[in-house]
C-alpha positions as CSV (number, residue, x, y, z in Angstrom):
1,M,7.4,-49.8,99.3
2,G,4.5,-49.6,97.1
3,E,0.7,-50.5,97.0
4,V,-0.2,-54.3,97.8
5,Y,-2.3,-56.1,95.5
6,I,-4.4,-59.1,96.2
7,L,-6.4,-61.1,93.7
8,D,-9.2,-64.8,93.8
9,K,-8.9,-67.4,92.1
10,N,-12.7,-67.4,93.0
11,N,-13.3,-64.1,91.5
12,F,-10.8,-64.3,88.3
13,N,-12.0,-64.6,84.9
14,S,-9.0,-64.1,82.2
15,F,-10.2,-62.9,78.3
16,A,-7.4,-62.3,77.1
17,E,-6.0,-63.1,74.0
18,L,-2.4,-64.2,74.4
19,N,0.3,-63.8,71.3
20,N,3.0,-65.6,71.5
21,D,5.5,-62.8,72.4
22,I,4.5,-63.6,75.4
23,I,6.1,-66.6,76.8
24,I,6.4,-68.6,80.5
25,K,9.6,-70.9,81.0
26,K,10.9,-72.8,84.5
27,V,14.0,-72.4,83.5
28,L,15.8,-69.6,80.7
29,S,18.9,-70.5,79.0
30,K,21.8,-69.1,78.7
31,T,21.5,-66.2,76.1
32,E,17.3,-65.0,78.1
33,A,19.8,-65.2,81.2
34,K,21.8,-62.6,79.9
35,D,19.1,-60.5,78.8
36,F,17.4,-60.9,82.1
37,L,19.9,-60.2,84.2
38,V,21.5,-56.7,81.4
39,I,17.2,-55.7,82.3
40,Q,17.6,-56.8,86.0
41,N,20.5,-54.0,86.2
42,I,18.8,-51.3,84.4
43,V,16.2,-51.6,86.4
44,Q,17.2,-51.9,90.0
45,K,18.9,-48.2,89.4
46,E,15.5,-47.1,88.9
47,I,13.6,-48.2,92.2
48,S,13.7,-47.1,95.8
49,E,14.1,-50.4,97.2
50,D,16.6,-53.0,97.4
51,I,15.7,-55.7,94.8
52,K,16.1,-59.8,95.3
53,R,18.6,-59.6,92.6
54,L,18.8,-63.3,90.8
55,K,22.1,-64.9,89.7
56,E,22.2,-67.0,86.0
57,D,22.4,-70.0,88.3
58,S,18.7,-69.4,89.9
59,L,17.8,-68.4,86.3
60,T,19.1,-71.3,84.1
61,K,18.9,-74.4,87.3
62,V,16.8,-75.7,89.3
63,N,18.2,-76.0,93.0
64,E,17.5,-76.3,97.1
65,F,18.1,-72.9,96.6
66,R,15.6,-71.3,94.3
67,A,12.6,-70.4,94.9
68,E,9.7,-72.0,95.3
69,D,6.9,-72.8,92.4
70,L,9.2,-70.2,90.6
71,V,8.4,-69.1,86.8
72,F,9.5,-66.6,84.5
73,C,7.3,-64.6,81.9
74,L,9.2,-63.3,79.3
75,A,9.1,-60.7,76.0
76,L,10.1,-61.0,73.2
77,D,11.4,-58.4,70.5
78,K,12.0,-60.9,67.9
79,S,14.8,-63.3,69.3
80,K,15.8,-61.0,72.1
81,F,13.9,-60.9,75.4
82,V,13.2,-57.1,76.7
83,A,10.7,-57.7,79.4
84,Y,10.8,-60.1,82.1
85,G,8.3,-61.0,85.0
86,Y,8.2,-63.8,87.2
87,G,6.6,-65.1,90.7
88,N,7.1,-68.3,93.2
89,K,5.7,-69.4,96.0
90,D,4.9,-66.8,98.7
91,F,7.7,-67.0,101.2
92,E,5.2,-66.3,103.9
93,N,1.5,-67.8,102.8
94,K,1.7,-71.0,101.1
95,I,-1.3,-70.5,99.0
96,L,-0.5,-67.1,97.2
97,F,1.8,-67.0,94.6
98,Y,3.6,-63.9,94.7
99,I,4.5,-61.9,91.5
100,N,7.9,-60.9,92.5
101,T,8.8,-58.7,90.2
102,I,7.8,-57.1,86.6
103,A,10.7,-55.5,84.7
104,V,11.1,-53.9,80.8
105,H,13.8,-52.3,79.4
106,P,13.2,-48.5,78.6
107,E,13.9,-48.7,74.9
108,Y,10.3,-50.5,75.0
109,R,8.4,-48.9,77.7
110,N,4.8,-47.2,77.0
111,Q,4.0,-50.4,75.4
112,N,2.2,-52.4,77.5
113,L,4.6,-55.2,77.7
114,G,4.5,-54.9,81.7
115,T,0.7,-55.3,81.7
116,R,0.2,-57.9,79.0
117,I,3.0,-59.7,81.4
118,K,1.1,-59.6,84.4
119,I,-2.4,-60.6,82.1
120,R,0.2,-63.9,81.4
121,I,1.5,-64.7,84.6
122,I,-1.7,-64.6,86.2
123,P,-3.5,-67.7,85.1
124,E,0.1,-69.3,85.4
125,G,-0.1,-69.1,88.7
126,F,-3.3,-69.9,89.4
127,K,-3.1,-73.1,87.3
128,K,-2.0,-75.6,90.9
129,E,-4.8,-75.6,93.0
130,E,-3.1,-74.6,96.0
131,F,-3.0,-71.2,94.9
132,Q,-5.7,-69.0,96.0
133,Y,-5.0,-65.7,95.7
134,I,-2.3,-63.8,93.7
135,K,-0.4,-61.3,95.5
136,A,1.3,-57.9,94.0
137,I,3.3,-55.0,95.5
138,T,3.9,-51.9,92.9
139,Q,7.2,-50.7,93.5
140,D,7.8,-46.7,94.2
141,S,10.0,-45.7,91.1
142,I,12.8,-43.0,92.3
143,Y,11.7,-41.1,88.9
144,Y,7.9,-40.8,90.6
145,K,9.2,-39.9,94.0
146,I,11.1,-36.8,91.9
147,Y,8.6,-35.8,90.0
148,Q,6.3,-35.4,93.1
149,L,8.1,-33.4,95.0
């Protein structure tokens, strides 16, 4: 596991300007879900830990098996989604909104999309009054570990 970061709602101010190419959604369309799953499959091979793989049903429908307060943040290039982030209520501590995963398609990396997704999803997490903190955990890349050797 990487490093854990906690952001306190009482010490948070957002001054970022948000573009229309980073959007928030509660439920994805089937086309958006397909783009999401392509990126998820690529990223899963690159990190050292298992990630919870989302399936099309949990992306396109709200049901009892879905994480509570799940929200998606998608980065758009023309009509295709090229990066995503998602967060939900923390399973163990109900006053935490957990930024679960941020992933960027390899062809779109080094364009600050991951950072822009974080900037967009943090205020979304703080919208619900019950969430007093945002939690994010970095992932260790297997490529990073190779270069460390």
